[in-house]
N, CA and C atoms as a LAMMPS dump frame, in Angstrom:
ITEM: TIMESTEP
0
ITEM: NUMBER OF ATOMS
504
ITEM: BOX BOUNDS ff ff ff
-5.0000000000000000e+02 5.0000000000000000e+02
-5.0000000000000000e+02 5.0000000000000000e+02
-5.0000000000000000e+02 5.0000000000000000e+02
ITEM: ATOMS id mol type element x y z
1 1 1 N 0.849 -1.195 0
2 1 2 C 0 0 0
3 1 3 C 0.882 1.242 0
4 2 1 N 0.511 2.196 -0.843
5 2 2 C 1.211 3.475 -0.919
6 2 3 C 0.24 4.554 -0.467
7 3 1 N 0.618 5.302 0.557
8 3 2 C -0.215 6.393 1.061
9 3 3 C 0.284 7.704 0.459
10 4 1 N -0.655 8.458 -0.158
11 4 2 C -0.299 9.672 -0.878
12 4 3 C -1.014 10.875 -0.272
13 5 1 N -0.276 11.965 -0.133
14 5 2 C -0.849 13.261 0.193
15 5 3 C -0.802 14.114 -1.053
16 6 1 N -1.923 14.69 -1.439
17 6 2 C -2.018 15.486 -2.671
18 6 3 C -2.413 16.916 -2.326
19 7 1 N -1.65 17.85 -2.852
20 7 2 C -1.853 19.259 -2.536
21 7 3 C -1.584 20.097 -3.778
22 8 1 N -2.145 21.28 -3.822
23 8 2 C -1.921 22.192 -4.947
24 8 3 C -2.133 23.629 -4.489
25 9 1 N -1.626 24.537 -5.29
26 9 2 C -1.895 25.966 -5.115
27 9 3 C -1.647 26.453 -3.689
28 10 1 N -0.45 26.148 -3.197
29 10 2 C -0.064 26.644 -1.875
30 10 3 C 0.278 28.133 -1.928
31 11 1 N 0.724 28.615 -3.069
32 11 2 C 1.005 30.047 -3.253
33 11 3 C 1.836 30.621 -2.107
34 12 1 N 2.932 29.945 -1.772
35 12 2 C 3.903 30.4 -0.758
36 12 3 C 3.413 30.263 0.676
37 13 1 N 2.303 29.574 0.902
38 13 2 C 1.817 29.361 2.265
39 13 3 C 1.544 27.878 2.482
40 14 1 N 2.201 27.307 3.486
41 14 2 C 1.968 25.914 3.846
42 14 3 C 1.393 25.866 5.251
43 15 1 N 0.121 25.557 5.334
44 15 2 C -0.563 25.456 6.617
45 15 3 C 0.111 24.376 7.46
46 16 1 N 0.438 24.658 8.73
47 16 2 C 1.07 23.652 9.589
48 16 3 C 0.259 22.359 9.718
49 17 1 N -1.05 22.448 9.543
50 17 2 C -1.885 21.246 9.607
51 17 3 C -1.493 20.225 8.526
52 18 1 N -1.03 20.727 7.386
53 18 2 C -0.655 19.833 6.288
54 18 3 C 0.448 18.884 6.743
55 19 1 N 1.388 19.406 7.512
56 19 2 C 2.489 18.579 7.996
57 19 3 C 1.966 17.421 8.838
58 20 1 N 0.956 17.68 9.646
59 20 2 C 0.353 16.629 10.469
60 20 3 C -0.441 15.643 9.615
61 21 1 N -1.246 16.168 8.69
62 21 2 C -2.065 15.297 7.847
63 21 3 C -1.217 14.42 6.932
64 22 1 N -0.037 14.904 6.551
65 22 2 C 0.802 14.165 5.613
66 22 3 C 1.946 13.41 6.283
67 23 1 N 2.057 13.479 7.607
68 23 2 C 3.212 12.874 8.272
69 23 3 C 3.316 11.36 8.085
70 24 1 N 2.204 10.67 7.829
71 24 2 C 2.245 9.217 7.633
72 24 3 C 2.223 8.814 6.159
73 25 1 N 2.37 9.78 5.255
74 25 2 C 2.301 9.498 3.82
75 25 3 C 3.63 8.945 3.302
76 26 1 N 3.543 8.039 2.349
77 26 2 C 4.735 7.497 1.705
78 26 3 C 5.253 8.441 0.621
79 27 1 N 4.342 9.187 0.001
80 27 2 C 4.694 10.165 -1.014
81 27 3 C 3.772 11.369 -0.884
82 28 1 N 4.289 12.53 -1.303
83 28 2 C 3.482 13.743 -1.394
84 28 3 C 3.56 14.212 -2.836
85 29 1 N 2.397 14.564 -3.381
86 29 2 C 2.323 15.067 -4.752
87 29 3 C 1.795 16.493 -4.718
88 30 1 N 2.483 17.39 -5.426
89 30 2 C 2.073 18.798 -5.481
90 30 3 C 1.747 19.137 -6.932
91 31 1 N 0.508 19.563 -7.18
92 31 2 C 0.037 19.836 -8.54
93 31 3 C 0.235 21.29 -8.954
94 32 1 N 1.304 21.906 -8.51
95 32 2 C 1.717 23.203 -9.018
96 32 3 C 1.266 24.421 -8.246
97 33 1 N 1.919 25.543 -8.571
98 33 2 C 1.809 26.806 -7.843
99 33 3 C 2.278 26.644 -6.4
100 34 1 N 3.519 26.153 -6.283
101 34 2 C 4.173 26.076 -4.972
102 34 3 C 4.287 27.485 -4.378
103 35 1 N 4.774 28.406 -5.203
104 35 2 C 5.024 29.768 -4.741
105 35 3 C 6.478 29.979 -4.396
106 36 1 N 7.017 29.129 -3.547
107 36 2 C 8.436 29.205 -3.187
108 36 3 C 9.021 27.803 -3.133
109 37 1 N 10.32 27.726 -3.355
110 37 2 C 11.007 26.436 -3.286
111 37 3 C 11.016 25.906 -1.851
112 38 1 N 10.877 26.808 -0.886
113 38 2 C 10.842 26.375 0.52
114 38 3 C 9.633 25.472 0.799
115 39 1 N 8.527 25.706 0.114
116 39 2 C 7.356 24.83 0.257
117 39 3 C 7.737 23.417 -0.177
118 40 1 N 8.382 23.311 -1.328
119 40 2 C 8.819 22.003 -1.838
120 40 3 C 9.805 21.352 -0.871
121 41 1 N 10.742 22.128 -0.351
122 41 2 C 11.734 21.587 0.586
123 41 3 C 11.074 21.058 1.85
124 42 1 N 10.12 21.803 2.382
125 42 2 C 9.424 21.374 3.604
126 42 3 C 8.641 20.095 3.363
127 43 1 N 7.93 20.027 2.251
128 43 2 C 7.16 18.82 1.942
129 43 3 C 8.075 17.624 1.707
130 44 1 N 9.193 17.844 1.029
131 44 2 C 10.105 16.727 0.749
132 44 3 C 10.838 16.256 1.996
133 45 1 N 10.841 17.051 3.049
134 45 2 C 11.387 16.595 4.336
135 45 3 C 10.463 15.571 4.993
136 46 1 N 9.175 15.615 4.647
137 46 2 C 8.194 14.687 5.22
138 46 3 C 8.216 13.352 4.478
139 47 1 N 8.202 13.428 3.143
140 47 2 C 8.154 12.228 2.302
141 47 3 C 8.659 12.61 0.913
142 48 1 N 9.037 11.613 0.108
143 48 2 C 9.438 11.938 -1.26
144 48 3 C 8.345 12.744 -1.971
145 49 1 N 8.783 13.771 -2.711
146 49 2 C 7.86 14.716 -3.339
147 49 3 C 7.903 14.58 -4.851
148 50 1 N 6.726 14.463 -5.44
149 50 2 C 6.559 14.532 -6.887
150 50 3 C 5.768 15.802 -7.146
151 51 1 N 6.252 16.638 -8.036
152 51 2 C 5.559 17.893 -8.279
153 51 3 C 5.648 18.328 -9.718
154 52 1 N 4.81 19.296 -10.047
155 52 2 C 4.846 19.977 -11.331
156 52 3 C 4.819 21.475 -11.041
157 53 1 N 5.405 22.238 -11.941
158 53 2 C 5.358 23.682 -11.715
159 53 3 C 4.033 24.254 -12.199
160 54 1 N 3.659 25.364 -11.588
161 54 2 C 2.444 26.07 -11.977
162 54 3 C 2.765 27.411 -12.595
163 55 1 N 1.749 28.121 -12.996
164 55 2 C 1.934 29.381 -13.707
165 55 3 C 2.577 30.477 -12.862
166 56 1 N 2.498 30.403 -11.533
167 56 2 C 3.13 31.453 -10.72
168 56 3 C 4.543 31.087 -10.281
169 57 1 N 4.955 29.852 -10.544
170 57 2 C 6.244 29.381 -10.045
171 57 3 C 7.408 29.94 -10.855
172 58 1 N 8.466 30.323 -10.128
173 58 2 C 9.656 30.894 -10.745
174 58 3 C 10.606 29.832 -11.281
175 59 1 N 11.732 30.315 -11.787
176 59 2 C 12.71 29.43 -12.427
177 59 3 C 13.288 28.382 -11.481
178 60 1 N 13.45 28.725 -10.202
179 60 2 C 14.025 27.744 -9.279
180 60 3 C 13.118 26.516 -9.145
181 61 1 N 11.824 26.708 -9.179
182 61 2 C 10.887 25.587 -9.118
183 61 3 C 10.801 24.905 -10.483
184 62 1 N 10.793 25.671 -11.55
185 62 2 C 10.706 25.113 -12.91
186 62 3 C 11.939 24.277 -13.264
187 63 1 N 13.071 24.595 -12.674
188 63 2 C 14.276 23.783 -12.902
189 63 3 C 14.211 22.458 -12.159
190 64 1 N 13.454 22.438 -11.096
191 64 2 C 13.356 21.24 -10.25
192 64 3 C 12.183 20.34 -10.637
193 65 1 N 11.088 20.938 -11.068
194 65 2 C 9.854 20.196 -11.347
195 65 3 C 9.367 20.497 -12.765
196 66 1 N 8.93 19.469 -13.506
197 66 2 C 8.488 19.67 -14.887
198 66 3 C 7.057 20.194 -14.974
199 67 1 N 6.628 20.492 -16.197
200 67 2 C 5.26 20.924 -16.457
201 67 3 C 4.277 19.758 -16.292
202 68 1 N 4.701 18.58 -16.699
203 68 2 C 3.867 17.379 -16.601
204 68 3 C 4.646 16.267 -15.912
205 69 1 N 3.941 15.452 -15.179
206 69 2 C 4.498 14.213 -14.641
207 69 3 C 3.565 13.095 -15.08
208 70 1 N 4.094 12.096 -15.74
209 70 2 C 3.326 10.906 -16.113
210 70 3 C 4.079 9.734 -15.507
211 71 1 N 3.432 9.016 -14.603
212 71 2 C 4.111 7.962 -13.864
213 71 3 C 3.119 6.889 -13.447
214 72 1 N 3.661 5.776 -13.009
215 72 2 C 2.835 4.647 -12.619
216 72 3 C 3.101 4.285 -11.162
217 73 1 N 2.038 3.93 -10.469
218 73 2 C 2.133 3.408 -9.111
219 73 3 C 1.205 2.207 -9.017
220 74 1 N 1.775 1.068 -8.683
221 74 2 C 0.998 -0.16 -8.472
222 74 3 C 0.081 -0.464 -9.664
223 75 1 N 0.612 -0.234 -10.871
224 75 2 C -0.138 -0.532 -12.085
225 75 3 C -1.123 0.533 -12.524
226 76 1 N -1.2 1.645 -11.811
227 76 2 C -2.107 2.739 -12.158
228 76 3 C -1.302 3.827 -12.863
229 77 1 N -1.799 4.28 -14.022
230 77 2 C -1.158 5.327 -14.813
231 77 3 C -1.688 6.688 -14.363
232 78 1 N -0.797 7.522 -13.833
233 78 2 C -1.141 8.873 -13.358
234 78 3 C -0.561 9.913 -14.306
235 79 1 N -1.313 10.99 -14.504
236 79 2 C -0.815 12.162 -15.229
237 79 3 C -1.154 13.362 -14.353
238 80 1 N -0.11 14.105 -13.982
239 80 2 C -0.301 15.298 -13.159
240 80 3 C 0.273 16.506 -13.9
241 81 1 N -0.51 17.568 -13.936
242 81 2 C -0.078 18.842 -14.495
243 81 3 C -0.802 19.947 -13.728
244 82 1 N -0.404 21.175 -13.914
245 82 2 C -1.056 22.244 -13.152
246 82 3 C -2.342 22.716 -13.836
247 83 1 N -2.231 23.166 -15.077
248 83 2 C -3.394 23.683 -15.787
249 83 3 C -3.923 22.576 -16.692
250 84 1 N -4.996 21.956 -16.257
251 84 2 C -5.527 20.815 -16.992
252 84 3 C -6.969 20.949 -17.418
253 85 1 N -7.642 21.96 -16.924
254 85 2 C -9.066 22.093 -17.207
255 85 3 C -9.881 21.444 -16.102
256 86 1 N -11.047 20.964 -16.464
257 86 2 C -11.908 20.332 -15.471
258 86 3 C -12.485 19.046 -16.042
259 87 1 N -13.155 18.336 -15.238
260 87 2 C -13.713 17.036 -15.604
261 87 3 C -14.531 17.142 -16.893
262 88 1 N -14.056 16.451 -17.936
263 88 2 C -14.75 16.453 -19.219
264 88 3 C -14.451 17.629 -20.129
265 89 1 N -13.778 18.644 -19.596
266 89 2 C -13.43 19.838 -20.386
267 89 3 C -11.961 20.173 -20.132
268 90 1 N -11.103 19.478 -20.855
269 90 2 C -9.668 19.598 -20.63
270 90 3 C -9.072 20.691 -21.514
271 91 1 N -7.981 21.273 -21.041
272 91 2 C -7.334 22.369 -21.763
273 91 3 C -6.835 21.916 -23.131
274 92 1 N -6.863 22.837 -24.074
275 92 2 C -6.462 22.552 -25.449
276 92 3 C -5.058 21.943 -25.539
277 93 1 N -4.059 22.453 -24.829
278 93 2 C -2.724 21.875 -25.015
279 93 3 C -2.622 20.378 -24.642
280 94 1 N -3.491 19.892 -23.789
281 94 2 C -3.393 18.485 -23.386
282 94 3 C -4.517 17.624 -23.958
283 95 1 N -5.484 18.25 -24.574
284 95 2 C -6.654 17.518 -25.057
285 95 3 C -6.291 16.414 -26.052
286 96 1 N -5.366 16.682 -26.964
287 96 2 C -4.987 15.689 -27.975
288 96 3 C -4.373 14.453 -27.325
289 97 1 N -3.446 14.663 -26.404
290 97 2 C -2.836 13.532 -25.691
291 97 3 C -3.881 12.788 -24.866
292 98 1 N -4.806 13.535 -24.286
293 98 2 C -5.876 12.926 -23.489
294 98 3 C -6.738 12.021 -24.369
295 99 1 N -6.981 12.453 -25.613
296 99 2 C -7.778 11.638 -26.54
297 99 3 C -7.03 10.378 -26.951
298 100 1 N -5.736 10.511 -27.231
299 100 2 C -4.943 9.378 -27.705
300 100 3 C -4.599 8.393 -26.595
301 101 1 N -4.269 8.929 -25.427
302 101 2 C -3.706 8.095 -24.375
303 101 3 C -4.138 8.587 -22.989
304 102 1 N -5.417 8.423 -22.659
305 102 2 C -5.859 8.918 -21.349
306 102 3 C -5.237 8.1 -20.216
307 103 1 N -4.886 8.762 -19.122
308 103 2 C -4.359 8.038 -17.967
309 103 3 C -5.505 7.381 -17.198
310 104 1 N -5.156 6.6 -16.217
311 104 2 C -6.173 6.068 -15.299
312 104 3 C -6.642 7.157 -14.342
313 105 1 N -5.685 8.025 -13.953
314 105 2 C -5.985 9.118 -13.018
315 105 3 C -5.337 10.396 -13.553
316 106 1 N -6.141 11.455 -13.681
317 106 2 C -5.645 12.752 -14.122
318 106 3 C -5.753 13.722 -12.956
319 107 1 N -4.628 14.35 -12.628
320 107 2 C -4.556 15.278 -11.49
321 107 3 C -4.117 16.643 -11.994
322 108 1 N -4.839 17.676 -11.568
323 108 2 C -4.422 19.041 -11.896
324 108 3 C -4.833 19.975 -10.762
325 109 1 N -4.344 21.181 -10.841
326 109 2 C -4.686 22.228 -9.872
327 109 3 C -5.233 23.422 -10.627
328 110 1 N -4.733 24.597 -10.29
329 110 2 C -4.958 25.872 -10.967
330 110 3 C -6.318 26.52 -10.695
331 111 1 N -7.396 25.779 -10.792
332 111 2 C -8.721 26.399 -10.672
333 111 3 C -9.079 26.778 -9.232
334 112 1 N -8.388 26.189 -8.268
335 112 2 C -8.687 26.351 -6.846
336 112 3 C -10.011 25.691 -6.468
337 113 1 N -10.583 24.932 -7.369
338 113 2 C -11.877 24.284 -7.121
339 113 3 C -11.668 22.802 -6.873
340 114 1 N -11.96 22.365 -5.674
341 114 2 C -11.878 20.958 -5.32
342 114 3 C -12.869 20.169 -6.17
343 115 1 N -12.375 19.134 -6.846
344 115 2 C -13.268 18.312 -7.655
345 115 3 C -12.668 16.919 -7.799
346 116 1 N -13.473 15.921 -7.506
347 116 2 C -13.077 14.531 -7.676
348 116 3 C -14.24 13.831 -8.361
349 117 1 N -13.961 13.183 -9.483
350 117 2 C -15.034 12.502 -10.195
351 117 3 C -14.489 11.6 -11.277
352 118 1 N -15.38 10.877 -11.918
353 118 2 C -15.018 9.956 -12.998
354 118 3 C -15.48 10.52 -14.333
355 119 1 N -14.607 10.451 -15.331
356 119 2 C -14.941 10.868 -16.688
357 119 3 C -15.478 9.644 -17.421
358 120 1 N -16.759 9.612 -17.634
359 120 2 C -17.411 8.454 -18.253
360 120 3 C -16.98 8.272 -19.707
361 121 1 N -16.512 9.33 -20.348
362 121 2 C -16.097 9.225 -21.748
363 121 3 C -14.639 8.817 -21.908
364 122 1 N -13.874 8.848 -20.854
365 122 2 C -12.45 8.497 -20.906
366 122 3 C -12.202 7.223 -20.108
367 123 1 N -12.939 6.179 -20.408
368 123 2 C -12.771 4.89 -19.732
369 123 3 C -12.861 5.019 -18.217
370 124 1 N -13.75 5.909 -17.777
371 124 2 C -13.977 6.13 -16.347
372 124 3 C -12.711 6.6 -15.62
373 125 1 N -11.913 7.381 -16.344
374 125 2 C -10.708 7.971 -15.763
375 125 3 C -11.089 8.777 -14.51
376 126 1 N -10.299 8.633 -13.46
377 126 2 C -10.521 9.397 -12.242
378 126 3 C -9.871 10.768 -12.392
379 127 1 N -10.631 11.817 -12.134
380 127 2 C -10.16 13.197 -12.179
381 127 3 C -10.056 13.693 -10.744
382 128 1 N -8.906 14.283 -10.407
383 128 2 C -8.736 14.849 -9.059
384 128 3 C -8.112 16.234 -9.163
385 129 1 N -8.796 17.214 -8.609
386 129 2 C -8.226 18.532 -8.358
387 129 3 C -8.38 18.74 -6.852
388 130 1 N -7.254 18.806 -6.118
389 130 2 C -7.349 18.9 -4.657
390 130 3 C -7.776 20.262 -4.134
391 131 1 N -8.087 21.182 -5.021
392 131 2 C -8.428 22.532 -4.588
393 131 3 C -7.16 23.296 -4.233
394 132 1 N -7.295 24.377 -3.536
395 132 2 C -6.152 25.219 -3.183
396 132 3 C -5.898 25.153 -1.677
397 133 1 N -4.641 24.93 -1.312
398 133 2 C -4.272 24.862 0.104
399 133 3 C -3.744 26.195 0.629
400 134 1 N -3.487 27.132 -0.269
401 134 2 C -2.932 28.416 0.143
402 134 3 C -3.986 29.457 0.451
403 135 1 N -3.512 30.63 0.795
404 135 2 C -4.408 31.732 1.175
405 135 3 C -4.838 32.585 -0.012
406 136 1 N -4.197 32.402 -1.156
407 136 2 C -4.476 33.232 -2.321
408 136 3 C -5.552 32.588 -3.187
409 137 1 N -6.453 33.395 -3.721
410 137 2 C -7.467 32.892 -4.643
411 137 3 C -8.865 33.182 -4.148
412 138 1 N -9.839 32.729 -4.917
413 138 2 C -11.234 33.023 -4.601
414 138 3 C -11.917 31.916 -3.803
415 139 1 N -11.227 30.815 -3.581
416 139 2 C -11.855 29.715 -2.84
417 139 3 C -12.218 30.165 -1.428
418 140 1 N -13.263 29.584 -0.883
419 140 2 C -13.662 29.888 0.491
420 140 3 C -12.857 29.034 1.463
421 141 1 N -12.724 27.745 1.151
422 141 2 C -12.012 26.817 2.026
423 141 3 C -10.715 26.36 1.379
424 142 1 N -9.696 26.189 2.196
425 142 2 C -8.416 25.642 1.761
426 142 3 C -8.488 24.125 1.931
427 143 1 N -8.103 23.388 0.892
428 143 2 C -8.255 21.94 0.924
429 143 3 C -7.019 21.222 0.378
430 144 1 N -6.904 19.966 0.75
431 144 2 C -5.952 19.03 0.169
432 144 3 C -6.601 17.649 0.273
433 145 1 N -5.939 16.639 -0.262
434 145 2 C -6.536 15.309 -0.355
435 145 3 C -5.509 14.263 0.071
436 146 1 N -6.012 13.2 0.697
437 146 2 C -5.184 12.025 0.986
438 146 3 C -5.867 10.807 0.384
439 147 1 N -5.074 9.834 -0.038
440 147 2 C -5.633 8.57 -0.511
441 147 3 C -4.566 7.502 -0.436
442 148 1 N -4.974 6.278 -0.692
443 148 2 C -4.052 5.152 -0.721
444 148 3 C -4.177 4.446 -2.062
445 149 1 N -3.094 3.821 -2.46
446 149 2 C -3.067 2.989 -3.655
447 149 3 C -2.737 1.581 -3.176
448 150 1 N -3.633 0.64 -3.454
449 150 2 C -3.414 -0.72 -2.987
450 150 3 C -3.954 -1.713 -4.008
451 151 1 N -3.091 -2.609 -4.424
452 151 2 C -3.467 -3.666 -5.378
453 151 3 C -4.14 -3.096 -6.625
454 152 1 N -3.559 -2.004 -7.143
455 152 2 C -4.064 -1.412 -8.371
456 152 3 C -5.344 -0.621 -8.238
457 153 1 N -5.703 -0.241 -7.023
458 153 2 C -6.937 0.523 -6.801
459 153 3 C -6.656 1.731 -5.914
460 154 1 N -7.397 2.805 -6.195
461 154 2 C -7.375 3.995 -5.335
462 154 3 C -8.403 3.76 -4.242
463 155 1 N -8.014 3.979 -3.004
464 155 2 C -8.96 3.789 -1.907
465 155 3 C -8.707 4.805 -0.798
466 156 1 N -9.624 4.832 0.135
467 156 2 C -9.527 5.716 1.311
468 156 3 C -9.306 7.177 0.922
469 157 1 N -10.026 7.648 -0.096
470 157 2 C -9.899 9.044 -0.527
471 157 3 C -10.527 9.932 0.545
472 158 1 N -9.76 10.911 0.982
473 158 2 C -10.209 11.804 2.054
474 158 3 C -9.912 13.255 1.671
475 159 1 N -10.934 14.081 1.672
476 159 2 C -10.758 15.514 1.469
477 159 3 C -10.505 16.14 2.836
478 160 1 N -9.469 16.939 2.912
479 160 2 C -9.112 17.607 4.167
480 160 3 C -9.423 19.096 4.038
481 161 1 N -10.282 19.579 4.916
482 161 2 C -10.62 20.99 4.973
483 161 3 C -9.651 21.647 5.961
484 162 1 N -8.821 22.541 5.465
485 162 2 C -7.83 23.224 6.294
486 162 3 C -8.375 24.51 6.91
487 163 1 N -9.632 24.82 6.652
488 163 2 C -10.239 26.029 7.19
489 163 3 C -10.476 27.058 6.102
490 164 1 N -11.091 28.142 6.491
491 164 2 C -11.385 29.204 5.527
492 164 3 C -10.093 29.884 5.08
493 165 1 N -10.163 30.487 3.932
494 165 2 C -8.976 31.092 3.304
495 165 3 C -8.23 32.045 4.242
496 166 1 N -8.929 32.799 5.024
497 166 2 C -8.298 33.767 5.905
498 166 3 C -7.772 33.205 7.223
499 167 1 N -8.087 31.947 7.5
500 167 2 C -7.653 31.321 8.759
501 167 3 C -6.267 30.694 8.577
502 168 1 N -5.629 30.457 9.7
503 168 2 C -4.369 29.695 9.656
504 168 3 C -3.144 30.537 9.716
């Protein structure tokens, strides 16, 4: 079993609660807009970090993390990027690849809108946007997600509410 903590759009703010929620994770995945490299360093001190850069991230983050990550865990094909669109309405730059070779799980950030669902037209691909964990943006609540991967299945998906945007 692989325990994953998924976060996005920290925008230079890492709520201390995240450290507690992710302390038992085997891996942490960040779907872009870290804000500062210190966010990445802090998360990677907890567990190995897989990340992608977002539109606000500077060169130091872009040198460390790519625009896209396509990887496999326990037989599940994951694709993570920052700007991906939403369930069933994917961004033009990735739409062609999505049509040719959809992953089992597509993860993105950017919108600050928490959304988890299945795309019925893409072989029931799981779509996950963990929402925004930082203080910047229009979201009301700051969120992140935890889940486990076991025997080729995603399980124990948990949305974590970190509080209202102004709290913390």
